[in-house]
LUMSE-55402 format. One record per residue (C-alpha): residue number from 1; residue in one letter; y negated, x negated, z. Coordinates in steps of 0.02 Angstrom, whole numbers. Layout:
  nr rest  north   east     up
 NUM    A      Y      X      Z
...
% end
This chain:
  nr rest  north   east     up
   1    M   1438  -4206   2227
   2    K   1274  -4108   2266
   3    V   1105  -4209   2238
   4    S    927  -4141   2310
   5    F    804  -4122   2213
   6    V    618  -4052   2191
   7    T    498  -4038   2069
   8    L    320  -4058   2074
   9    D    160  -4019   1940
  10    V     49  -4217   1934
  11    F   -120  -4223   1931
  12    T   -161  -4052   1964
  13    D   -219  -3949   2115
  14    R   -126  -3799   2050
  15    P     43  -3732   1980
  16    F    105  -3726   1803
  17    S    -29  -3866   1756
  18    G    -36  -4043   1733
  19    N    129  -4143   1711
  20    Q    304  -4097   1759
  21    L    403  -4223   1888
  22    L    564  -4228   1960
  23    V    609  -4303   2104
  24    V    774  -4319   2187
  25    P    716  -4422   2368
  26    D    868  -4494   2424
  27    A    962  -4569   2256
  28    R   1127  -4657   2334
  29    G   1261  -4621   2266
  30    L   1194  -4593   2099
  31    S   1239  -4726   1969
  32    K   1104  -4737   1823
  33    P   1194  -4683   1711
  34    E   1197  -4539   1813
  35    M   1017  -4555   1828
  36    Q    981  -4563   1669
  37    A   1094  -4407   1623
  38    I    995  -4316   1763
  39    A    841  -4360   1687
  40    R    900  -4310   1502
  41    E    963  -4120   1579
  42    I    774  -4103   1639
  43    N    668  -4165   1503
  44    Y    536  -4193   1595
  45    S    435  -4334   1507
  46    E    483  -4433   1667
  47    S    599  -4426   1838
  48    T    616  -4523   1983
  49    F    765  -4586   2100
  50    V    718  -4640   2261
  51    L    834  -4776   2350
  52    P    804  -4882   2521
  53    P    685  -5053   2460
  54    D    760  -5207   2460
  55    D    616  -5275   2589
  56    P    626  -5151   2718
  57    R    451  -5189   2770
  58    H    427  -5074   2607
  59    A    423  -4874   2610
  60    Y    546  -4858   2466
  61    R    632  -4920   2307
  62    Q    588  -4794   2158
  63    R    675  -4796   1994
  64    T    597  -4687   1852
  65    F    679  -4637   1703
  66    V    614  -4545   1512
  67    P    720  -4432   1443
  68    L    788  -4610   1340
  69    K    772  -4758   1440
  70    E    707  -4817   1622
  71    I    532  -4865   1626
  72    P    483  -5010   1764
  73    Y    367  -4871   1836
  74    A    240  -4749   1767
  75    G     94  -4673   1842
  76    H     99  -4469   1853
  77    P    284  -4518   1927
  78    T    248  -4624   2057
  79    V    105  -4520   2121
  80    G    199  -4367   2139
  81    T    348  -4457   2213
  82    A    249  -4520   2368
  83    L    163  -4334   2382
  84    A    329  -4274   2378
  85    M    388  -4411   2497
  86    A    265  -4354   2619
  87    R    288  -4162   2619
  88    L    454  -4216   2634
  89    G    419  -4314   2796
  90    R    499  -4451   2747
  91    L    363  -4556   2747
  92    P    290  -4601   2935
  93    A    160  -4419   2998
  94    D     -7  -4543   3023
  95    A     36  -4666   2868
  96    S   -133  -4692   2754
  97    R    -50  -4840   2650
  98    I    138  -4865   2617
  99    T    224  -5003   2486
 100    I    327  -4964   2364
 101    E    447  -5066   2253
 102    V    459  -5013   2065
 103    G    513  -5132   1925
 104    F    387  -5263   1918
 105    G    366  -5262   2096
 106    P    275  -5226   2257
 107    L    167  -5072   2209
 108    E     17  -5020   2369
 109    L    -17  -4829   2381
 110    E   -157  -4743   2495
 111    L    -92  -4574   2547
 112    I   -279  -4481   2560
 113    R   -260  -4333   2699
 114    D   -367  -4173   2702
 115    G   -326  -4091   2878
 116    G   -192  -4196   2895
 117    S    -73  -4172   2747
 118    V    -59  -4275   2623
 119    S   -174  -4215   2462
 120    R   -190  -4338   2343
 121    V   -136  -4525   2280
 122    R   -240  -4682   2252
 123    M   -124  -4804   2138
 124    A   -165  -4974   2138
 125    Q    -93  -5018   1957
 126    G    -16  -5207   1938
 127    T   -113  -5370   1836
 128    P   -219  -5305   1708
 129    V   -173  -5406   1541
 130    W   -246  -5384   1359
 131    E   -236  -5434   1183
 132    T   -354  -5459   1033
 133    P   -438  -5304    968
 134    V   -393  -5200    802
 135    A   -535  -5234    719
 136    G   -492  -5173    555
 137    G   -407  -5204    399
 138    A   -250  -5111    388
 139    L   -181  -5104    549
 140    R   -317  -5022    596
 141    A   -276  -4865    454
 142    R   -124  -4878    505
 143    V   -142  -4823    651
 144    A   -258  -4682    616
 145    S   -119  -4624    514
 146    A     23  -4618    643
 147    L   -135  -4483    745
 148    G   -111  -4402    574
 149    L   -328  -4425    578
 150    P   -432  -4514    418
 151    E   -471  -4700    484
 152    K   -655  -4593    484
 153    A   -603  -4517    657
 154    L   -581  -4703    756
 155    H   -725  -4724    835
 156    A   -850  -4814    712
 157    A   -906  -4979    842
 158    L   -746  -4969   1007
 159    P   -560  -5055    914
 160    P   -376  -5007    959
 161    Q   -334  -5147   1088
 162    V   -183  -5158   1179
 163    V   -181  -5162   1352
 164    S    -81  -5152   1531
 165    T    -90  -5131   1687
 166    G    124  -5114   1710
 167    N    169  -5022   1551
 168    R     98  -5060   1388
 169    A    -23  -4937   1292
 170    L   -142  -4926   1146
 171    V   -298  -4870   1175
 172    I   -351  -4776   1030
 173    P   -577  -4759   1045
 174    L   -603  -4571    900
 175    A   -786  -4540    862
 176    D   -772  -4360    932
 177    V   -656  -4210   1045
 178    A   -628  -4134    894
 179    S   -531  -4265    835
 180    V   -446  -4314    972
 181    S   -386  -4107    987
 182    S   -318  -4091    803
 183    A   -234  -4274    804
 184    I    -49  -4210    773
 185    A     91  -4375    778
 186    D    190  -4464    638
 187    V    337  -4492    730
 188    R    390  -4611    607
 189    A    242  -4708    579
 190    L    225  -4689    780
 191    G    406  -4796    828
 192    A    362  -4908    679
 193    L    179  -4970    791
 194    E    281  -4960    966
 195    T    391  -5079    879
 196    E    278  -5205    789
 197    L    133  -5182    955
 198    D    288  -5159   1051
 199    I    196  -5023   1145
 200    L    262  -4902   1266
 201    I     99  -4771   1248
 202    S    -10  -4722   1137
 203    Y   -182  -4634   1225
 204    F   -309  -4600   1136
 205    F   -480  -4553   1187
 206    A   -650  -4473   1174
 207    F   -820  -4485   1281
 208    H   -842  -4303   1345
 209    G  -1008  -4299   1435
 210    E   -990  -4424   1574
 211    R   -779  -4373   1550
 212    V   -675  -4437   1439
 213    R   -520  -4315   1340
 214    A   -387  -4411   1298
 215    R   -209  -4378   1252
 216    A    -30  -4479   1236
 217    F    104  -4491   1117
 218    C    266  -4570   1176
 219    P    383  -4535   1022
 220    G    488  -4691   1089
 221    A    515  -4613   1234
 222    G    584  -4463   1215
 223    V    411  -4381   1259
 224    P    343  -4336   1087
 225    E    169  -4281   1181
 226    D    119  -4321   1409
 227    P     -8  -4207   1472
 228    A    -51  -4315   1617
 229    T    -16  -4504   1586
 230    G    -61  -4613   1764
 231    S      2  -4774   1670
 232    A   -103  -4769   1546
 233    A   -269  -4729   1615
 234    G   -275  -4898   1699
 235    P   -274  -4983   1544
 236    L   -410  -4857   1497
 237    G   -505  -4893   1605
 238    I   -481  -5081   1600
 239    Y   -505  -5062   1388
 240    L   -691  -4978   1438
 241    A   -720  -5119   1580
 242    L   -700  -5266   1420
 243    Q   -809  -5156   1279
 244    G   -968  -5100   1417
 245    A   -908  -4936   1368
 246    L   -900  -4863   1563
 247    P   -955  -4662   1537
 248    G  -1130  -4658   1621
 249    G  -1078  -4852   1648
 250    A  -1012  -4818   1827
 251    P   -831  -4908   1907
 252    T   -748  -4729   1940
 253    F   -718  -4600   1810
 254    F   -609  -4448   1762
 255    I   -503  -4402   1623
 256    D   -473  -4220   1555
 257    Q   -286  -4227   1484
 258    G   -152  -4118   1448
 259    I   -297  -3984   1387
 260    E   -234  -3968   1187
 261    M    -38  -3917   1284
 262    G    -73  -3804   1392
 263    R    -68  -3907   1553
 264    P   -232  -3977   1620
 265    S   -242  -4134   1704
 266    E   -349  -4226   1800
 267    I   -367  -4405   1835
 268    E   -452  -4525   1917
 269    V   -509  -4693   1901
 270    E   -589  -4832   1978
 271    V   -609  -5026   1894
 272    E   -656  -5171   1987
 273    R   -688  -5330   1911
 274    G   -681  -5500   1955
 275    A   -832  -5615   1967
 276    D   -802  -5680   1835
 277    G   -869  -5487   1764
 278    L   -710  -5453   1687
 279    P   -627  -5313   1732
 280    A   -480  -5375   1850
 281    A   -401  -5204   1945
 282    V   -414  -5040   1913
 283    K   -332  -4886   2040
 284    V   -297  -4710   1991
 285    T   -289  -4565   2086
 286    G   -239  -4368   2110
 287    G   -142  -4227   2175
 288    A      8  -4122   2158
 289    V     58  -3974   2189
 290    L    244  -3947   2236
 291    M    361  -3806   2118
 292    M    549  -3794   2149
 293    Q    669  -3867   2281
 294    G    859  -3873   2256
 295    H   1044  -3953   2194
 296    L   1097  -4036   2060
 297    S   1279  -4032   2013
 298    V   1330  -4217   1945
% end
């Protein structure tokens, strides 16, 4: 059978940058093994498959695959899939908000228009949860070593911490941008940390003025490095709010990612606090460029 697809570069407004994504806008008739085989064949960090929603009030159901497995959701696939569906005319022409279905349940998206067409998508992420920070000792040293860095490259005051808004990420603050750029993944050590901490992403960053410079290693998912990671950008926003370290003290900030890969990406993050002052919600915003359309023979 022939399966129609599109590809996009996500979290960018320029071709040949951002994070690559394959979208199958009508995945009816495909089995899970076939979806996994397509994701492995394309070998982007993620591929998505769109199906009719379980709840007819929702726009569609999205299944998300990395090369080695299905995951509940991810950030750049969610943004990119919504933009693809809008540009293919598969969403109501005047819609400003839609609800989609992902692995953890319904997810609300805001469609931001420019001149009548959808140019960016704002994604509300899942309820934030976090664990006790990695304060010191052998685990802290192992985290640095897994990034190919000395322990002194870790931020002196901010500890690594596991945070989730849908996918579990180990958020790792580094001392400076030079340390971010010089990190080299120790795949075996990262794999051990992923298993021990039950994480999908190791997301490390440093402050760069009032912006953040970040990288993501995800070897356990078959993604050695990811050029834009929306599902880790949300946890980073929650982490910075918890630590009182939001850039410039503002609830909205920007992440630059993918620089070292030659695929520069920009992710906007907005943190909302609850009545108790703790971070209660986070939204991630980005754009995408449609790159290719075609058919796969399955």
